[in-house]
ZAZA-84362 format. One record per residue: residue number from 0; x, z, y of N, C-alpha, C in turn. Coordinates in steps of 0.2 Angstrom, whole numbers, plus 5000, padded with zeros to 4 digits. Each point is the difference from the previous one (the first is absolute). Layout:
BEGIN
<r><loke>NUM</loke><n_east>X</n_east><n_up>Z</n_up><n_north>Y</n_north><ca_east>X</ca_east><ca_up>Z</ca_up><ca_north>Y</ca_north><c_east>X</c_east><c_up>Z</c_up><c_north>Y</c_north></r>
...
This chain:
BEGIN
<r><loke>0</loke><n_east>5063</n_east><n_up>5032</n_up><n_north>5049</n_north><ca_east>4995</ca_east><ca_up>5001</ca_up><ca_north>4995</ca_north><c_east>4996</c_east><c_up>4994</c_up><c_north>4998</c_north></r>
<r><loke>1</loke><n_east>4995</n_east><n_up>5000</n_up><n_north>4996</n_north><ca_east>4997</ca_east><ca_up>4995</ca_up><ca_north>4997</ca_north><c_east>4993</c_east><c_up>4998</c_up><c_north>5002</c_north></r>
<r><loke>2</loke><n_east>4998</n_east><n_up>4994</n_up><n_north>5001</n_north><ca_east>4993</ca_east><ca_up>4998</ca_up><ca_north>5001</ca_north><c_east>4998</c_east><c_up>4996</c_up><c_north>4994</c_north></r>
<r><loke>3</loke><n_east>4994</n_east><n_up>5002</n_up><n_north>4998</n_north><ca_east>4996</ca_east><ca_up>4997</ca_up><ca_north>4995</ca_north><c_east>4994</c_east><c_up>4996</c_up><c_north>5003</c_north></r>
<r><loke>4</loke><n_east>4999</n_east><n_up>4994</n_up><n_north>4998</n_north><ca_east>4994</ca_east><ca_up>4996</ca_up><ca_north>5002</ca_north><c_east>4996</c_east><c_up>4998</c_up><c_north>4994</c_north></r>
<r><loke>5</loke><n_east>4993</n_east><n_up>5002</n_up><n_north>5000</n_north><ca_east>4996</ca_east><ca_up>4998</ca_up><ca_north>4994</ca_north><c_east>4995</c_east><c_up>4994</c_up><c_north>5003</c_north></r>
<r><loke>6</loke><n_east>5001</n_east><n_up>4994</n_up><n_north>4998</n_north><ca_east>4996</ca_east><ca_up>4995</ca_up><ca_north>5003</ca_north><c_east>4994</c_east><c_up>4999</c_up><c_north>4994</c_north></r>
<r><loke>7</loke><n_east>4994</n_east><n_up>5000</n_up><n_north>5002</n_north><ca_east>4995</ca_east><ca_up>5000</ca_up><ca_north>4995</ca_north><c_east>4994</c_east><c_up>4995</c_up><c_north>5003</c_north></r>
<r><loke>8</loke><n_east>4997</n_east><n_up>4997</n_up><n_north>4995</n_north><ca_east>4994</ca_east><ca_up>4995</ca_up><ca_north>5002</ca_north><c_east>4994</c_east><c_up>5004</c_up><c_north>5001</c_north></r>
<r><loke>9</loke><n_east>4998</n_east><n_up>4999</n_up><n_north>5007</n_north><ca_east>4994</ca_east><ca_up>5003</ca_up><ca_north>5002</ca_north><c_east>4993</c_east><c_up>4997</c_up><c_north>4996</c_north></r>
<r><loke>10</loke><n_east>5000</n_east><n_up>4994</n_up><n_north>5000</n_north><ca_east>4994</ca_east><ca_up>4997</ca_up><ca_north>4997</ca_north><c_east>4999</c_east><c_up>5002</c_up><c_north>4993</c_north></r>
<r><loke>11</loke><n_east>5006</n_east><n_up>5001</n_up><n_north>4996</n_north><ca_east>5000</ca_east><ca_up>5001</ca_up><ca_north>4993</ca_north><c_east>4998</c_east><c_up>5008</c_up><c_north>4999</c_north></r>
<r><loke>12</loke><n_east>5000</n_east><n_up>5004</n_up><n_north>5005</n_north><ca_east>4998</ca_east><ca_up>5007</ca_up><ca_north>4999</ca_north><c_east>5006</c_east><c_up>5004</c_up><c_north>4998</c_north></r>
<r><loke>13</loke><n_east>5006</n_east><n_up>4998</n_up><n_north>5002</n_north><ca_east>5006</ca_east><ca_up>5004</ca_up><ca_north>4997</ca_north><c_east>5002</c_east><c_up>5006</c_up><c_north>5005</c_north></r>
<r><loke>14</loke><n_east>4996</n_east><n_up>5001</n_up><n_north>5005</n_north><ca_east>5001</ca_east><ca_up>5006</ca_up><ca_north>5004</ca_north><c_east>5001</c_east><c_up>5006</c_up><c_north>4996</c_north></r>
<r><loke>15</loke><n_east>4996</n_east><n_up>5002</n_up><n_north>4995</n_north><ca_east>5000</ca_east><ca_up>5006</ca_up><ca_north>4996</ca_north><c_east>5007</c_east><c_up>5000</c_up><c_north>4996</c_north></r>
<r><loke>16</loke><n_east>5002</n_east><n_up>4995</n_up><n_north>4997</n_north><ca_east>5006</ca_east><ca_up>4999</ca_up><ca_north>4997</ca_north><c_east>5006</c_east><c_up>5001</c_up><c_north>5004</c_north></r>
<r><loke>17</loke><n_east>5000</n_east><n_up>4998</n_up><n_north>5006</n_north><ca_east>5005</ca_east><ca_up>5001</ca_up><ca_north>5005</ca_north><c_east>5001</c_east><c_up>5007</c_up><c_north>5002</c_north></r>
<r><loke>18</loke><n_east>4994</n_east><n_up>5003</n_up><n_north>5001</n_north><ca_east>5000</ca_east><ca_up>5007</ca_up><ca_north>5002</ca_north><c_east>5002</c_east><c_up>5005</c_up><c_north>4995</c_north></r>
<r><loke>19</loke><n_east>4999</n_east><n_up>4998</n_up><n_north>4993</n_north><ca_east>5003</ca_east><ca_up>5004</ca_up><ca_north>4995</ca_north><c_east>5007</c_east><c_up>5000</c_up><c_north>4999</c_north></r>
<r><loke>20</loke><n_east>5003</n_east><n_up>4994</n_up><n_north>5002</n_north><ca_east>5007</ca_east><ca_up>4999</ca_up><ca_north>5000</ca_north><c_east>5003</c_east><c_up>5004</c_up><c_north>5006</c_north></r>
<r><loke>21</loke><n_east>4997</n_east><n_up>4999</n_up><n_north>5005</n_north><ca_east>5002</ca_east><ca_up>5003</ca_up><ca_north>5006</ca_north><c_east>5001</c_east><c_up>5008</c_up><c_north>4999</c_north></r>
<r><loke>22</loke><n_east>4994</n_east><n_up>5002</n_up><n_north>4998</n_north><ca_east>5000</ca_east><ca_up>5008</ca_up><ca_north>4999</ca_north><c_east>5005</c_east><c_up>5002</c_up><c_north>4995</c_north></r>
<r><loke>23</loke><n_east>5001</n_east><n_up>4996</n_up><n_north>4994</n_north><ca_east>5005</ca_east><ca_up>5002</ca_up><ca_north>4995</ca_north><c_east>5007</c_east><c_up>5000</c_up><c_north>5003</c_north></r>
<r><loke>24</loke><n_east>5001</n_east><n_up>4995</n_up><n_north>5004</n_north><ca_east>5007</ca_east><ca_up>5000</ca_up><ca_north>5004</ca_north><c_east>5001</c_east><c_up>5006</c_up><c_north>5004</c_north></r>
<r><loke>25</loke><n_east>4995</n_east><n_up>5001</n_up><n_north>5004</n_north><ca_east>5001</ca_east><ca_up>5006</ca_up><ca_north>5005</ca_north><c_east>5001</c_east><c_up>5006</c_up><c_north>4996</c_north></r>
<r><loke>26</loke><n_east>4996</n_east><n_up>5001</n_up><n_north>4995</n_north><ca_east>5001</ca_east><ca_up>5007</ca_up><ca_north>4996</ca_north><c_east>5007</c_east><c_up>5000</c_up><c_north>4997</c_north></r>
<r><loke>27</loke><n_east>5002</n_east><n_up>4995</n_up><n_north>4997</n_north><ca_east>5007</ca_east><ca_up>5000</ca_up><ca_north>4997</ca_north><c_east>5006</c_east><c_up>5000</c_up><c_north>5005</c_north></r>
<r><loke>28</loke><n_east>4999</n_east><n_up>4997</n_up><n_north>5005</n_north><ca_east>5006</ca_east><ca_up>4999</ca_up><ca_north>5005</ca_north><c_east>4999</c_east><c_up>5004</c_up><c_north>5006</c_north></r>
<r><loke>29</loke><n_east>4994</n_east><n_up>5002</n_up><n_north>5002</n_north><ca_east>4999</ca_east><ca_up>5003</ca_up><ca_north>5006</ca_north><c_east>5004</c_east><c_up>4998</c_up><c_north>5006</c_north></r>
<r><loke>30</loke><n_east>5005</n_east><n_up>5004</n_up><n_north>5003</n_north><ca_east>5004</ca_east><ca_up>4998</ca_up><ca_north>5006</ca_north><c_east>5006</c_east><c_up>4996</c_up><c_north>4999</c_north></r>
<r><loke>31</loke><n_east>5001</n_east><n_up>4998</n_up><n_north>4993</n_north><ca_east>5005</ca_east><ca_up>4995</ca_up><ca_north>4999</ca_north><c_east>4999</c_east><c_up>4993</c_up><c_north>5003</c_north></r>
<r><loke>32</loke><n_east>4993</n_east><n_up>4999</n_up><n_north>5001</n_north><ca_east>4998</ca_east><ca_up>4993</ca_up><ca_north>5002</ca_north><c_east>4998</c_east><c_up>5001</c_up><c_north>5008</c_north></r>
<r><loke>33</loke><n_east>5002</n_east><n_up>4994</n_up><n_north>5003</n_north><ca_east>4998</ca_east><ca_up>5000</ca_up><ca_north>5007</ca_north><c_east>4993</c_east><c_up>4999</c_up><c_north>5001</c_north></r>
<r><loke>34</loke><n_east>4997</n_east><n_up>4995</n_up><n_north>4996</n_north><ca_east>4993</ca_east><ca_up>4998</ca_up><ca_north>5000</ca_north><c_east>4998</c_east><c_up>4997</c_up><c_north>4993</c_north></r>
<r><loke>35</loke><n_east>4994</n_east><n_up>5000</n_up><n_north>4999</n_north><ca_east>4997</ca_east><ca_up>4997</ca_up><ca_north>4994</ca_north><c_east>4994</c_east><c_up>4996</c_up><c_north>5004</c_north></r>
<r><loke>36</loke><n_east>5001</n_east><n_up>4994</n_up><n_north>5001</n_north><ca_east>4995</ca_east><ca_up>4996</ca_up><ca_north>5004</ca_north><c_east>4995</c_east><c_up>4996</c_up><c_north>4996</c_north></r>
<r><loke>37</loke><n_east>4994</n_east><n_up>5000</n_up><n_north>5001</n_north><ca_east>4995</ca_east><ca_up>4995</ca_up><ca_north>4997</ca_north><c_east>5000</c_east><c_up>4994</c_up><c_north>5005</c_north></r>
<r><loke>38</loke><n_east>5000</n_east><n_up>4994</n_up><n_north>4997</n_north><ca_east>5000</ca_east><ca_up>4994</ca_up><ca_north>5003</ca_north><c_east>4995</c_east><c_up>4996</c_up><c_north>4997</c_north></r>
<r><loke>39</loke><n_east>4995</n_east><n_up>4997</n_up><n_north>5004</n_north><ca_east>4995</ca_east><ca_up>4996</ca_up><ca_north>4998</ca_north><c_east>5002</c_east><c_up>4993</c_up><c_north>4998</c_north></r>
<r><loke>40</loke><n_east>4997</n_east><n_up>4998</n_up><n_north>4995</n_north><ca_east>5001</ca_east><ca_up>4993</ca_up><ca_north>4998</ca_north><c_east>4994</c_east><c_up>4997</c_up><c_north>4997</c_north></r>
<r><loke>41</loke><n_east>5001</n_east><n_up>4994</n_up><n_north>4997</n_north><ca_east>4995</ca_east><ca_up>4996</ca_up><ca_north>4996</ca_north><c_east>5003</c_east><c_up>4996</c_up><c_north>4995</c_north></r>
<r><loke>42</loke><n_east>4996</n_east><n_up>4996</n_up><n_north>4996</n_north><ca_east>5002</ca_east><ca_up>4996</ca_up><ca_north>4995</ca_north><c_east>5003</c_east><c_up>5003</c_up><c_north>4994</c_north></r>
<r><loke>43</loke><n_east>4997</n_east><n_up>5006</n_up><n_north>4999</n_north><ca_east>5002</ca_east><ca_up>5004</ca_up><ca_north>4993</ca_north><c_east>5007</c_east><c_up>5003</c_up><c_north>5001</c_north></r>
<r><loke>44</loke><n_east>5003</n_east><n_up>5001</n_up><n_north>5006</n_north><ca_east>5006</ca_east><ca_up>5003</ca_up><ca_north>5001</ca_north><c_east>5000</c_east><c_up>5008</c_up><c_north>4998</c_north></r>
<r><loke>45</loke><n_east>5005</n_east><n_up>5002</n_up><n_north>4997</n_north><ca_east>5001</ca_east><ca_up>5007</ca_up><ca_north>4999</ca_north><c_east>5008</c_east><c_up>5001</c_up><c_north>4999</c_north></r>
<r><loke>46</loke><n_east>5004</n_east><n_up>5002</n_up><n_north>5005</n_north><ca_east>5007</ca_east><ca_up>5001</ca_up><ca_north>4998</ca_north><c_east>5002</c_east><c_up>5006</c_up><c_north>5004</c_north></r>
<r><loke>47</loke><n_east>5006</n_east><n_up>5003</n_up><n_north>4998</n_north><ca_east>5003</ca_east><ca_up>5005</ca_up><ca_north>5003</ca_north><c_east>5007</c_east><c_up>4999</c_up><c_north>5002</c_north></r>
<r><loke>48</loke><n_east>5002</n_east><n_up>5001</n_up><n_north>5006</n_north><ca_east>5006</ca_east><ca_up>4998</ca_up><ca_north>5003</ca_north><c_east>5004</c_east><c_up>5007</c_up><c_north>5002</c_north></r>
<r><loke>49</loke><n_east>5006</n_east><n_up>5000</n_up><n_north>4998</n_north><ca_east>5004</ca_east><ca_up>5006</ca_up><ca_north>5003</ca_north><c_east>5005</c_east><c_up>4997</c_up><c_north>5004</c_north></r>
<r><loke>50</loke><n_east>5000</n_east><n_up>5002</n_up><n_north>5007</n_north><ca_east>5005</ca_east><ca_up>4997</ca_up><ca_north>5005</ca_north><c_east>5000</c_east><c_up>4992</c_up><c_north>4999</c_north></r>
<r><loke>51</loke><n_east>4995</n_east><n_up>4997</n_up><n_north>4999</n_north><ca_east>4999</ca_east><ca_up>4993</ca_up><ca_north>5000</ca_north><c_east>5002</c_east><c_up>4996</c_up><c_north>4994</c_north></r>
<r><loke>52</loke><n_east>5001</n_east><n_up>5004</n_up><n_north>4995</n_north><ca_east>5002</ca_east><ca_up>4998</ca_up><ca_north>4993</ca_north><c_east>4994</c_east><c_up>5001</c_up><c_north>4995</c_north></r>
<r><loke>53</loke><n_east>4997</n_east><n_up>4995</n_up><n_north>4997</n_north><ca_east>4994</ca_east><ca_up>5001</ca_up><ca_north>4996</ca_north><c_east>5002</c_east><c_up>5003</c_up><c_north>4993</c_north></r>
<r><loke>54</loke><n_east>4997</n_east><n_up>5006</n_up><n_north>4999</n_north><ca_east>5001</ca_east><ca_up>5004</ca_up><ca_north>4994</ca_north><c_east>4995</c_east><c_up>4999</c_up><c_north>4995</c_north></r>
<r><loke>55</loke><n_east>4994</n_east><n_up>4998</n_up><n_north>5002</n_north><ca_east>4994</ca_east><ca_up>4998</ca_up><ca_north>4996</ca_north><c_east>4996</c_east><c_up>4995</c_up><c_north>5003</c_north></r>
<r><loke>56</loke><n_east>4998</n_east><n_up>4995</n_up><n_north>4996</n_north><ca_east>4996</ca_east><ca_up>4994</ca_up><ca_north>5002</ca_north><c_east>4995</c_east><c_up>4999</c_up><c_north>4994</c_north></r>
<r><loke>57</loke><n_east>4994</n_east><n_up>5001</n_up><n_north>5001</n_north><ca_east>4995</ca_east><ca_up>4999</ca_up><ca_north>4995</ca_north><c_east>5000</c_east><c_up>4993</c_up><c_north>4997</c_north></r>
<r><loke>58</loke><n_east>5002</n_east><n_up>4995</n_up><n_north>5003</n_north><ca_east>5000</ca_east><ca_up>4993</ca_up><ca_north>4998</ca_north><c_east>5006</c_east><c_up>4999</c_up><c_north>4995</c_north></r>
<r><loke>59</loke><n_east>5005</n_east><n_up>5005</n_up><n_north>5001</n_north><ca_east>5006</ca_east><ca_up>4999</ca_up><ca_north>4996</ca_north><c_east>5001</c_east><c_up>5006</c_up><c_north>4994</c_north></r>
<r><loke>60</loke><n_east>4995</n_east><n_up>5004</n_up><n_north>5000</n_north><ca_east>5001</ca_east><ca_up>5006</ca_up><ca_north>4996</ca_north><c_east>4998</c_east><c_up>4998</c_up><c_north>4993</c_north></r>
<r><loke>61</loke><n_east>5004</n_east><n_up>5003</n_up><n_north>4995</n_north><ca_east>4998</ca_east><ca_up>4998</ca_up><ca_north>4993</ca_north><c_east>4995</c_east><c_up>5005</c_up><c_north>4997</c_north></r>
<r><loke>62</loke><n_east>5000</n_east><n_up>5006</n_up><n_north>5003</n_north><ca_east>4995</ca_east><ca_up>5005</ca_up><ca_north>4998</ca_north><c_east>4994</c_east><c_up>5001</c_up><c_north>5004</c_north></r>
<r><loke>63</loke><n_east>4995</n_east><n_up>5004</n_up><n_north>4998</n_north><ca_east>4994</ca_east><ca_up>5001</ca_up><ca_north>5004</ca_north><c_east>5002</c_east><c_up>5005</c_up><c_north>5005</c_north></r>
<r><loke>64</loke><n_east>4996</n_east><n_up>5000</n_up><n_north>5005</n_north><ca_east>5001</ca_east><ca_up>5004</ca_up><ca_north>5006</ca_north><c_east>5001</c_east><c_up>5008</c_up><c_north>4998</c_north></r>
<r><loke>65</loke><n_east>5005</n_east><n_up>5003</n_up><n_north>5002</n_north><ca_east>5002</ca_east><ca_up>5007</ca_up><ca_north>4998</ca_north><c_east>5003</c_east><c_up>5003</c_up><c_north>5006</c_north></r>
<r><loke>66</loke><n_east>4997</n_east><n_up>5005</n_up><n_north>5003</n_north><ca_east>5002</ca_east><ca_up>5003</ca_up><ca_north>5006</ca_north><c_east>5007</c_east><c_up>5004</c_up><c_north>4998</c_north></r>
<r><loke>67</loke><n_east>5001</n_east><n_up>5003</n_up><n_north>4995</n_north><ca_east>5006</ca_east><ca_up>5003</ca_up><ca_north>4998</ca_north><c_east>5006</c_east><c_up>4996</c_up><c_north>4999</c_north></r>
<r><loke>68</loke><n_east>4998</n_east><n_up>4994</n_up><n_north>4997</n_north><ca_east>5006</ca_east><ca_up>4995</ca_up><ca_north>5000</ca_north><c_east>5002</c_east><c_up>4997</c_up><c_north>5006</c_north></r>
<r><loke>69</loke><n_east>4995</n_east><n_up>4999</n_up><n_north>5005</n_north><ca_east>5002</ca_east><ca_up>4998</ca_up><ca_north>5007</ca_north><c_east>5004</c_east><c_up>5005</c_up><c_north>5003</c_north></r>
<r><loke>70</loke><n_east>4998</n_east><n_up>5007</n_up><n_north>5000</n_north><ca_east>5003</ca_east><ca_up>5005</ca_up><ca_north>5003</ca_north><c_east>5008</c_east><c_up>5001</c_up><c_north>4997</c_north></r>
<r><loke>71</loke><n_east>5000</n_east><n_up>4998</n_up><n_north>4994</n_north><ca_east>5007</ca_east><ca_up>5000</ca_up><ca_north>4997</ca_north><c_east>5004</c_east><c_up>4995</c_up><c_north>5003</c_north></r>
<r><loke>72</loke><n_east>4997</n_east><n_up>4994</n_up><n_north>5001</n_north><ca_east>5004</ca_east><ca_up>4994</ca_up><ca_north>5003</ca_north><c_east>5002</c_east><c_up>5002</c_up><c_north>5007</c_north></r>
<r><loke>73</loke><n_east>4996</n_east><n_up>5003</n_up><n_north>5004</n_north><ca_east>5002</ca_east><ca_up>5002</ca_up><ca_north>5006</ca_north><c_east>5005</c_east><c_up>5006</c_up><c_north>5000</c_north></r>
<r><loke>74</loke><n_east>5000</n_east><n_up>5004</n_up><n_north>4995</n_north><ca_east>5005</ca_east><ca_up>5005</ca_up><ca_north>4999</ca_north><c_east>5007</c_east><c_up>4997</c_up><c_north>4999</c_north></r>
<r><loke>75</loke><n_east>5000</n_east><n_up>4995</n_up><n_north>4996</n_north><ca_east>5006</ca_east><ca_up>4996</ca_up><ca_north>4999</ca_north><c_east>5003</c_east><c_up>4997</c_up><c_north>5006</c_north></r>
<r><loke>76</loke><n_east>4996</n_east><n_up>4997</n_up><n_north>5004</n_north><ca_east>5002</ca_east><ca_up>4997</ca_up><ca_north>5007</ca_north><c_east>5002</c_east><c_up>5006</c_up><c_north>5005</c_north></r>
<r><loke>77</loke><n_east>4996</n_east><n_up>5005</n_up><n_north>5000</n_north><ca_east>5002</ca_east><ca_up>5006</ca_up><ca_north>5004</ca_north><c_east>5007</c_east><c_up>5002</c_up><c_north>4998</c_north></r>
<r><loke>78</loke><n_east>5001</n_east><n_up>5001</n_up><n_north>4994</n_north><ca_east>5006</ca_east><ca_up>5003</ca_up><ca_north>4997</ca_north><c_east>5006</c_east><c_up>4995</c_up><c_north>5002</c_north></r>
<r><loke>79</loke><n_east>4999</n_east><n_up>4994</n_up><n_north>5000</n_north><ca_east>5005</ca_east><ca_up>4995</ca_up><ca_north>5001</ca_north><c_east>5001</c_east><c_up>5000</c_up><c_north>5008</c_north></r>
<r><loke>80</loke><n_east>4995</n_east><n_up>5001</n_up><n_north>5004</n_north><ca_east>5001</ca_east><ca_up>5000</ca_up><ca_north>5007</ca_north><c_east>5004</c_east><c_up>5006</c_up><c_north>5003</c_north></r>
<r><loke>81</loke><n_east>5000</n_east><n_up>5006</n_up><n_north>4995</n_north><ca_east>5003</ca_east><ca_up>5006</ca_up><ca_north>5003</ca_north><c_east>5008</c_east><c_up>5000</c_up><c_north>4999</c_north></r>
């Protein structure tokens, strides 16, 4: 199965953003995922990893933060892992 980690910047106040992504992933994938972990960070970090591979990084994203777009990227990675 698959493990997702969402690392977010605590000082930046990104907890709510991380929780929204976590909630959306759990709603969409349910038991298909082993875990959706929130990992604390700093220095503006916000990225989502699927089994150690980054699928979203705020610093490299061309578009604005979009929960559904992130969930779609995770879906692509989960499908590739299946």
